[in-house]
N, C-alpha and C positions, 0 to 999 in steps of 0.2 A: 738422137745423139750422134747421127752419122757425121756431123761436122767435126767430131772428136776422133775420127777414125785413125788419124796419124799421131795422136797423143800417146805417149808412153813408148814409142819406138826408140831405137837406139839413136844416138847423135848422128852416126854415119847415115842411117836410113833417112832421118829427117833432113839432113843436108842434101841428100840426093833428091828427095821429093821437092824441096824448095828450088833446087837448081832446075828441075824439070818444069816446075810451074813458071819460073821466070823465063825459061827458054820458050815456053808456049805462049808467052805474053808479048804481042808485037809492040806495045807501047814501051814496056820496060826494056826489051831487047834493043829497040830503036834508040832509046836514051843511053843505054850502055855503050852502044857502038859509037854514037856521037861523042860521048865522054871520052872513050878510048882515043878517038881520033884527035881530040883537043890536046891530048898529052899534058894535062895539068898534073903537077906533082901530087902524089899521094891522094888521088881522087877516087871518090866512091859515090854511088847512089845509095842513099841511106833512108832508114825509118819508114814512114807511112806508106809510100808507094810500094814498098815490099810487103809489109805485114798486112796492110789493109787489103791488098789484092789476094793474099792467101785466104783471108777471112771471106772475101767475096766469092772466091772459087769454092770454098768448102761449104758455103751456105747458099750456093746457087743464085747469088746476086750478080748484077751486071758488072763487067770489068770496069774498074775505076770508080765504082760506087763509093761516094763519100771521100774520095781522095782529093784533098785540097790542092796539092801541088807535088812536084817531084823535087825532093831536096838533094842537092849535090854538095858534097864537101871536097875541098882540096886544101893542101897545106903548103904555104910558101912564106917562109919567115924572112926572105930577102928584102921584102918591101911591105911594111905593115900599113901603108897609107890606104885610105879609102879609094883614092884615084887609081891605084894599081889594081885593086879588086874590081873597080868599075870597068877598067879596060877589059878584064877577063869576062865580066858579065856582058858587056856590049859585043865582044867578039863571039860569044856563044849564042846570043839571043837569036840571030837569024837561023842558026842551025837547029834550034829547038822550036822554031815558029809553028811547026805543024803538030806539036804535042797537044793533046786534048785538055791539058791542065797546065798552069804556069810551071816553069822550072826555076827554082831558086838556088843560086850558086853562091856559096860563102867560103871565104878563106878562113879556115879554123885557126890560123896563126894570129889572127887579129880579133878573135871573139872576146878576149878579156878586155879589150878597149871599150866595148859597148855593152857588155853583159850586165853590169850593175845598173846602168841607166834603164835597161830594158826589163830586167827581172828583179831588181832591188837587192841583188846579192853580189858580193865580190867573187871574182874568178881569177885564179892564178893562170898565167900563160900556159896554153896547151902545148904538148910536145909533138902531136901528130893528129891526123884525122881519126885514127883509132882511139887515141886518148880522149878525143871529144865524144866518140860513140860510147866509150866506157862510162861517161858521166851523165848519160841521159837520165831523166827523172824516173823513167820506168825501165826496168830490165827488159820488158817485152819489146820496147822500142829500139833497143840497142842491137841493130843489125845493119850491115852495109854489104854491098856487092860491087864488084867491078869485073869487067871483061878483060881477060888476058889476051896476049898476042896470038895464042893458039886457040882462041874462042872458048876456052874453059872459064867457068865462073869462079872467082875467088870470093868466098863468103866469110865475113867476119861477124861473129856472134858471141861476144865474151860471156854471156850468160846462157848460151845454148838457145835452141829453137823450141824447146818444150813450152815456154810461156806463150809463144805464138800458136803452135798447134794445139795447145791446151786451152786456148781462148781465155787466158788469165792475164790481167794487167797487174804487174807486181812492182812495188816501189823499189827504187834503187837507193840503198842506204848511204852511198857515198855522195848523193846529191841532196841538198837541203831545200830544193825547190818544190815544196809541198803544193803551192798554189798552181804551178804548171801541171803537176801530176794530177791533181784533182780535176782541173779544168779539162785536161785531155781525156780523163776517165769518163767524165760526164758526156762529152761529145761522142766518144767511141761507143759508149753504151747505148746512146740514142740511135746510132747507125747500125750497130750489131748487138741486138738484145741478148744474143747467146753468150756474150762476154761476162766474166766475173771480174769485177774490179776490187782488188784487195785494198783494205783501208790503209792509209798512211799511218805508220807506227811512230 
């Protein structure tokens, strides 16, 4: 049960531990520095590349084990066209070319335009990248980080970090996307058997 050694600590302690883990990870720190230099509005590294690597470290697995990609959110409501988003993606691509996994950049201001076609559910326009993180299907997945000008990490975790350090995948009641939640739970459990996936209620 050593993988649970940080479960139950205070929120402040868990945030400090996560910051230290990220700072020790050359892939994540590299991605965060590139993202900062891109100066995209309201931009964050989010989700799996963060919590998956916490689980890898706490279970002595290789860095980036089972990490599919590095997800990056930004929010720019001034132009909701795909072409504008594609310009950002193309500008960033050579900067992330040396990353060991793909980097996926998405403008959260335009997610509502394709969400129903992709997930079968309607979505109201989002207000910010944080608003998008708030609506992840699992509370455990709702985490984002960005590197500030002074090299300090800004961590956004609306449901706290206990679900991550407690190795529990918890459904987010504000999100009706049961299919995505259950599919992600199955995949995660296969990669990290230590996880407990709570049933969708």
